[in-house]
Structures are given as structure tokens and as C-alpha cells.
C-alpha positions, 0 to 999 in steps of 0.5 A: 602586913595587913593595912587598916582603914585610914582616918581623916586625923591619920591623913593629916599626920601624914603630912598629905594634903588629899582626902581618902575615901579608901580602905587604905592606910597612907601611913601604912603604905609609906612604912612598907615603901620605906622597908622595901627600899630598905630591903632591896637597897633602892636610894630612891622611889616616888608613889602616887595612889589615885582612887576614886578620882582622889589622890590619896598619896603622892610622894617622894622618898630617899635620895635622887642621885647618891652623889648629890644627896638631892631627896626625891619628891612627888615633881622629882622626873624619872624615865618611864620606859615602856610606860610610854607606850600607853601613852603612844597608844592613847595618841592613836586612839585620839587619831581614831577619834578623829577619824584620821585613822583607824585601828586595822589600817595597814601600816604601809598606807601611812608609811609606805617604806615600811617592810618586814621580812616576810612580803605577807606580813609587810602587807597585812600588819596593821595599827592594832598588830604594831601596838599588841606585840604580835608582829612574829618578831622576837622578844626584844629583837633588833633592840640594838638599833635604838639602845644605848644612845644609837646615832641611828635615825628613824630612817634608818630603823625602819629600813633595818627592819626588813633584815629582822627575820621572824621568831613566829608565824604572825599573830601566833604568839606574843613577843615583846617588842620595842622596834614596833612602838618606835614604828607606831610613834612613826605613824603618829608623826605621819599622820598628825604632821608633828614629831611623836615629841611634839604630838604627846607633849602639846596633845597629851601632857599639856592638857593633863597639866603634866606640866614638868614631864617631857617626851624626851631627856633633852627637852627637860628645861636646863633649869629643872634640875629635879630629875633622878639618875639611876643606880646600878648594884655592882660588887656589893655597891651601888654606882649612879649611871646616867642613861639619857632616859631612853629618848632613842625608843621614842614611842617605845620608852622616851618620856621623863615624867613624875608620880605628881604628873603621873597621878593625872594619867591614872585618873584619866584612865580610871575615868574612861579617858576624861581628864580632870578639867572634864574634857575627853582626852579620848573617848571610852569606844576607844579606851575599851580597844586600848584595855581589850586583849588582842593577844593572850598567854597561859597564866603560869603555875606560880602566878595561879597560886600567888594571885589566882591568876588564870589569863593574862594578855596585851592590849594597846599599850597595856598589859591584862590580866586577872588578879583574884577575879579582878581585872588588873591592867598595867605596865612596867618600864625599865631602864639601866638602873631604873625601873617604874611600874603602873598598875590600874584596878578599874572595878576599884577606881584604883590606880597607883604608880611607882619610879624608883632609881633602882633595877629591882623590880621586885621591890616595886611590885611588893609596894603594889601588892601590899596595896591591892591586899588591902584594896581587895581585903585579901589575907595578910602577906608580907610581900617585902619579904616574899619577893625578896626571898626570890629575889636574892636567892635568883640573884645568888644563883645568878652571880655563881653562873656569872663567871665562865668556867675554864673551857674542857679543851682549851686551844690557842688563838691565831694571831691577833691580825687573823681577827681583824676587820669589819664585821657586818649585819644588815639591820645592825651595820658595822662592827669593827675588831681592830687591835691597839696597843697588842690587844683586841678590841670590839666597837659597835660603830652605831652605839657609842657606848658599847665598846671593849676589848677582846679577852681570849677564851679558847680557840677562835672564842674569846670574851667581850669586857666592855669599857663600861661595865655598868652598862652590859654583861660580858659576852663571848664572840666566837669567830668562824675562820676561813682555810686562810685564816680570816674571819668569815663570821662571827656569833655572841651571846651573852655570858650572864645577865647577872651584872646589870639585869639587862642584857642584849640579844646578841643572837640576833646579830648575823655579823659577816666579814664585811667585803 
């Protein structure tokens, strides 16, 4: 759908209190949002668009919780998940401006106990490395230490890092890793003398007048009931599912915000660190560091064909790529049942933030691309239908593969007692296998919501059926047995990610029988 220019009268008809100087029709945007929500079955969405330092749209759509029927508005709080990372980078930028740190400080200079698997990397890893996903750790490696609802302290998390074997050599590859941003948040805490949460609220959210936003779900005042609940699709139906907005992710993903508040963040980013009140949040010099690609990768063929992308990279808390010859910055954020997307085109003074309470990223991308299409005067394309086709074709294939096939050579299991005991992973901790009422059960002891029963598959392989089906897809667990038919160790892998779209990387676990 091609968007047309917005007349002042049209702006008044939409009920938007802002004047638009952009070639963007907010009434048409709203129609695209409604279409995308309907097509991808998204209960609620909130969208803000900023151009030339003006908020031309800030509005909520749909329902914040299907159980209550409460509507989304521009002040409804969502978990912004990994869009928190740019705030952590900004906090460090402020400390750089204050000459309390430099980007190339060694992490061990501020966290003496910091230790990774490789002593060389421990000695050389810098704050810049923490924020650019080039530590050598793999995608999501170690996330079980922080999600969902861990009881691990920051001290426990830092102590576990040394047991994570690198997936690649230092600074050679990009691999998205949350634990390095958790560590970066602790650097903020140590240098500033206050918790990461307090620093973010007092030095970023409050100066920006992001008055409803908080650095953690538990910090939202009890009087504020205007927050969204995530929704997970399963068996053809949406199920409301509460998680605490990734509070345990700290500097990697804990902020709760609204599009009204986030519009002030976008305005500040597009103004090179100058806040709407005219004061400087961080310097333009430090923004250049955050917006510079510190590690790059080749663009895919599909990305080139779709929007002429030739490079992609990651700065400090920001993804960076080219989009039809224009520099595009942004980030996505994902929680079970809730996703968000931030997009900036600095050359066009354009910013977009979309928050939603369903986990269909494609719904957000469709709205974003429709806005960018008009802002850049691109050829008309129906992004809702284009992305829906890919999304639902992928879903159909994933669900077709979701159920494990019958084993080719079925073998009986040993008596249940043979598999019981405590398994241990050096970075995660204890995983208990026990027999209750004649059934085997598994308990990830640091993760109260990650428990389930074991259903025999073949031989010493079982399928983990999680108690909370919406939380995680089924997983295989295979036990390696001793000659005395006792467990030596066990390996896990997900059966499929079709159920939730999110899956723990169980392959990084090294579960050994605890002596």
C-alpha cells in the first residue's frame, strides 16, 4: 500500500495532537497497523513515529490482555526486552563522557572477578567487546542462568561465565549474547556506585521524562495497572501468559516502557544525544561510537533482493545496516508472548517504535516497512501480505516437524530408579531427576518454572514434557549409563521451536552425575 501526503486537516481527523511535516499519512499508518494485527492475530500494539523532532503518531491499538479486555493506549507499558541494550550502552556513554571509563577499558579493571573460559580473552576483553557481541560466546549461550525467573544473583552469573566454552575465537564472529550485556550493566553499577536499575532510572529515564518507564517490572508502581500481558499462540488459540518482562536480564533486557515514553528516547537519539529539554544526555562523539559497526557480516541474498542491503553490523547496543542506500539503525526485543522493534533513519530524521503483546515479529516488520516505504518514496509493496506468506508458511513447516517421529529401532527403558539422581552443569548448577508416583520428573533447580515429566521415547532417551506448555517446546534428554546402569551424564536438545518461537539452547549444557 502506497502512503500519501498528510494534510493538516487529515491530522486533525485522526485525533493526533501533533503536526506532521513528513510525507507520511498517519491515517494510512493506522490502517496498516489494524491490518497487520488482524493478519498476524496480535491482540494489542502501540506505535510511535517521530520525524524532524515531532511526534507525528503515538497511539495504542487493540487489547492489552484478552482476559481483562483492557485497551492499549500510548501510555501502556510493555517489556521492551533487548531494546534495553541501547539504554545500557547510553549509560556507559555517559560514564565515558564523565571520564570515569573509556570504551577500551578492560572489563577486569572494573570487575576484578570477571573470568571467561580463555585466560587471554579474560585479560583482553573490553567494554566495547561486551556491547558488540564479539566475545566468542555463542548465540544465547548461558541464557538459562537468567531466564525464566532465575534465582541466581549477579555474583552467581558472573561466577558461571568461566565455564562457558567459546563457540568461536575472540573478535572473529558476531554472536548475539545476553550475558555480556548483563556484565555491562554490572560495570555501570560498579563505576557509578548505584545499581544498574537505579542508574538507568535516575540518569536516563527521569531526565528524558519517561515518567512511566521503569528498569524492571517489579519497580512499576502498584497503582499503575496500565501494562500489557504477553500472548502465546498454541493449538489455534491465543493464551495470555505473564512473565516479568525479563527482569533477571538486567542490562540486557529489563526495561518496561510505553510508546509515549519511547518517543522521547527516539527524539534524543535523532538529535545526537540532545534531549527534548535541550540538555545533553550523552555527547555526539559517544553516539558516533555507539552507531559505528564494531563487527560486520555479509548481507543475505534475500535481504539484498528485498531492500538492497549490502552490509549489516552491530555497534554498541544497536544493529546497523543499509536500507536502499540509507543508514538504518534499530533493534528488536523478544519475550515470550511480547515483541518490540525500534528503527531509526538518521538521514531522514525518522524514528519508529512498535510494542506488541504477541510474538509475531513479522507483524511489526510489516508496519515498519510500510512507513519506510513512504518515507523513502519506494516502490509500492504490500508488506503485510508479503511477510504473512513467509510467516505462515514457516509456521506450517515448523508445526509439521514439531512432533517426534517414532524411533526406527525402539528399545525398552531401564527401571525408573536407574535414571534418578542429581545432574550438574558447572555454569548452570543442579538439575534433579526424581521418581514421583511412578513417573520420572525433571527439575531445573534455579528456574522454578522449568520443570516437567519424562516420557519414554526409546532406550535411554526420553521426551521432556514441560509442566508449563507455553513456556518451552518439548525437549529430548538422552542418558549415558554406566555398566551398573546408573547415569554418568545426559544431553538435551529441543524437539522443535514451533510451539513458542523461543527455545533454550540445551546443547550448551554439560550435565554430569553429581558425586
